[in-house]
C-alpha positions in Angstrom: 0.0 0.0 0.0 1.2 3.5 -0.7 2.9 5.0 2.4 2.4 8.6 3.2 5.2 10.8 4.4 6.7 9.0 7.4 9.2 10.1 10.0 11.1 13.4 9.8 13.0 14.7 6.8 14.6 17.9 5.6 16.9 19.4 3.0 17.0 22.7 5.0 13.3 23.5 5.8 13.1 21.6 9.2 15.2 21.4 12.3 16.0 17.7 12.9 18.8 18.0 15.4 18.4 20.5 18.2 21.5 22.5 19.3 21.2 21.2 22.9 21.5 17.6 21.7 25.1 18.2 20.4 27.5 17.1 23.2 31.2 17.6 23.7 33.7 20.0 22.2 31.8 23.1 21.1 28.5 21.8 22.5 28.0 24.8 24.7 28.6 27.1 21.8 26.0 25.2 19.8 23.4 25.7 22.5 24.3 29.4 23.0 23.9 30.1 19.3 21.1 27.7 18.3 18.9 30.7 17.4 21.1 31.3 14.4 20.3 27.9 13.0 16.6 28.3 13.7 16.5 31.7 12.1 18.4 30.5 9.1 15.8 27.8 8.6 13.0 30.4 8.9 14.7 32.5 6.2 15.0 29.5 4.0 11.3 28.8 4.3 10.5 32.4 3.5 12.7 32.1 0.4 10.7 29.1 -0.7 7.4 31.0 -0.4 8.6 34.1 -2.2 8.2 35.0 -5.9 11.4 34.4 -7.9 12.4 38.1 -7.9 12.2 38.3 -4.1 13.9 35.0 -3.3 17.5 36.2 -3.4 17.4 38.3 -0.3 15.9 35.7 2.0 18.3 33.0 0.7 21.3 35.3 1.3 20.1 35.8 4.9 19.7 32.1 5.4 23.2 31.5 4.1 24.8 34.3 6.3 23.2 33.1 9.5 23.9 29.4 8.8 27.6 30.3 8.0 27.9 32.1 11.3 26.4 29.2 13.2 28.6 26.6 11.5 31.7 28.7 12.5 30.6 28.7 16.1 29.3 25.1 16.1 31.4 23.1 13.6 30.2 19.8 15.0 26.7 20.4 13.7 26.9 18.5 10.4 23.2 18.9 9.8 23.7 22.6 9.7 26.6 22.2 7.3 24.5 20.1 4.9 21.8 22.8 5.0 24.4 25.5 4.3 25.7 23.5 1.3 22.2 23.1 0.0 21.4 26.9 0.4 24.6 27.8 -1.4 23.9 25.4 -4.2 20.4 26.9 -4.6 21.9 30.4 -4.6 24.2 29.4 -7.4 21.2 28.1 -9.2 19.4 31.5 -8.9 22.4 33.4 -10.1 23.1 31.0 -12.9 19.5 30.9 -14.2 19.2 34.7 -13.8 22.1 35.1 -16.2 19.8 33.7 -18.9 21.9 30.5 -19.3 21.0 28.3 -22.2 20.2 25.5 -19.8 19.1 25.9 -16.2 21.4 24.5 -13.5 20.7 20.9 -12.8 20.5 19.4 -9.3 21.0 15.9 -8.2 19.2 15.1 -4.9 20.5 12.3 -2.7 18.9 11.1 0.6 20.9 10.2 3.6 19.1 8.1 6.3 20.3 8.4 9.9 18.9 7.3 13.3 18.5 10.8 14.9 15.6 9.8 17.1 17.1 6.6 18.3 18.5 6.5 21.9 22.0 8.0 21.5 21.2 8.4 17.8 22.4 12.0 17.4 26.1 11.2 17.9 26.0 8.3 15.4 24.0 10.5 12.9 26.5 13.3 13.1 29.3 10.9 12.2 27.6 10.0 8.9 26.4 13.6 8.2 29.9 15.0 8.8 31.3 12.8 6.0 28.4 13.5 3.7 28.6 17.2 4.2 32.4 17.3 3.5 32.0 15.3 0.3 29.0 17.4 -0.8 31.0 20.6 -0.1 34.1 19.7 -2.2 32.2 18.1 -5.1 29.9 21.1 -5.4 32.7 23.6 -5.1 34.8 21.8 -7.7 31.9 21.7 -10.1 30.8 25.3 -9.7 30.8 27.1 -13.1 31.4 23.9 -15.1 27.8 23.1 -15.9 27.8 19.8 -14.0 25.0 18.7 -11.7 25.1 20.2 -8.2 24.3 17.9 -5.2 21.4 18.6 -2.8 21.2 16.4 0.3 17.9 15.5 2.0 18.2 14.0 5.5 15.8 11.3 6.7 15.4 10.2 10.3 14.7 6.4 10.7 15.4 6.4 14.4 13.0 5.1 17.0 13.2 4.9 20.8 11.8 1.3 20.6 14.7 -1.2 21.4 13.1 -4.2 19.7 15.0 -5.0 16.5 11.9 -6.1 14.7 10.2 -2.7 15.3 13.3 -0.8 14.2 13.4 -2.8 11.0 9.7 -2.2 10.3 10.0 1.5 10.9 13.1 1.7 8.6 11.0 0.1 5.9 8.2 2.6 6.4 10.7 5.4 6.0 12.2 3.7 2.9 8.7 3.4 1.4 8.0 7.0 2.0 11.1 7.9 0.1 10.4 5.8 -3.0 6.6 6.1 -3.1 6.0 9.7 -2.2 5.6 12.2 -5.0 7.2 14.8 -2.8 10.4 12.7 -2.9 10.3 11.7 -6.5 13.4 13.8 -7.4 15.6 11.7 -5.1 18.1 9.7 -7.2 19.8 7.5 -4.6 20.1 6.7 -0.9 23.1 6.9 1.5 22.5 4.7 4.5 20.9 3.3 6.6 23.2 3.6 9.6 22.7 0.0 10.9 23.4 -3.0 8.8 20.1 -4.5 10.1 18.1 -1.6 8.7 20.0 -1.5 5.5 19.3 -5.2 4.9 15.6 -4.7 5.8 15.2 -1.8 3.3 17.4 -2.9 0.5 14.7 -4.9 -1.3 12.5 -1.8 -1.3 15.2 0.4 -2.9 16.0 -2.4 -5.4 12.4 -2.7 -6.5 12.3 1.0 -7.3 15.8 1.2 -8.8 
């Protein structure tokens, strides 16, 4: 049966990891400046709701605030991915405004991490940190060369339930929401899941939908 949107997901429009959930290192700085992250997300949502001619200002504000937050809280890889996405979209606005023969193309990838699992934030940030760095360098290298630019959408398949069967079932629901939802139809491929158990459980779904 078709599965409606399940779990939590975001490519920059929702807050999935709260600043007070980031521990160690610059954790206190993350908490102290969490409003920058929240305000950047609000500006991004304003950008999405504006007419094309009015989008540039809101997106620039989102980028400026998220850049400042990432400097103060470098451990927050969710924020870094959102910043990468915002910058990529800004490139798209500028490129397309220059009346290019072909509009900038984006490739959207999903990364599935167990944010809501017990102790899941730490494990999720490990994967998101690697993804954010790869996305940053690939996009920067391709800027101006008319190659596809990568957008990352984060999905949370974490659950507080400790029973393995329930975790696998929920991971499958999240996987189905990715491949069956029209909202996510532009996602090309999946990075994840974090656990081998969930990857094994969901692999048949992804294989079925190529």
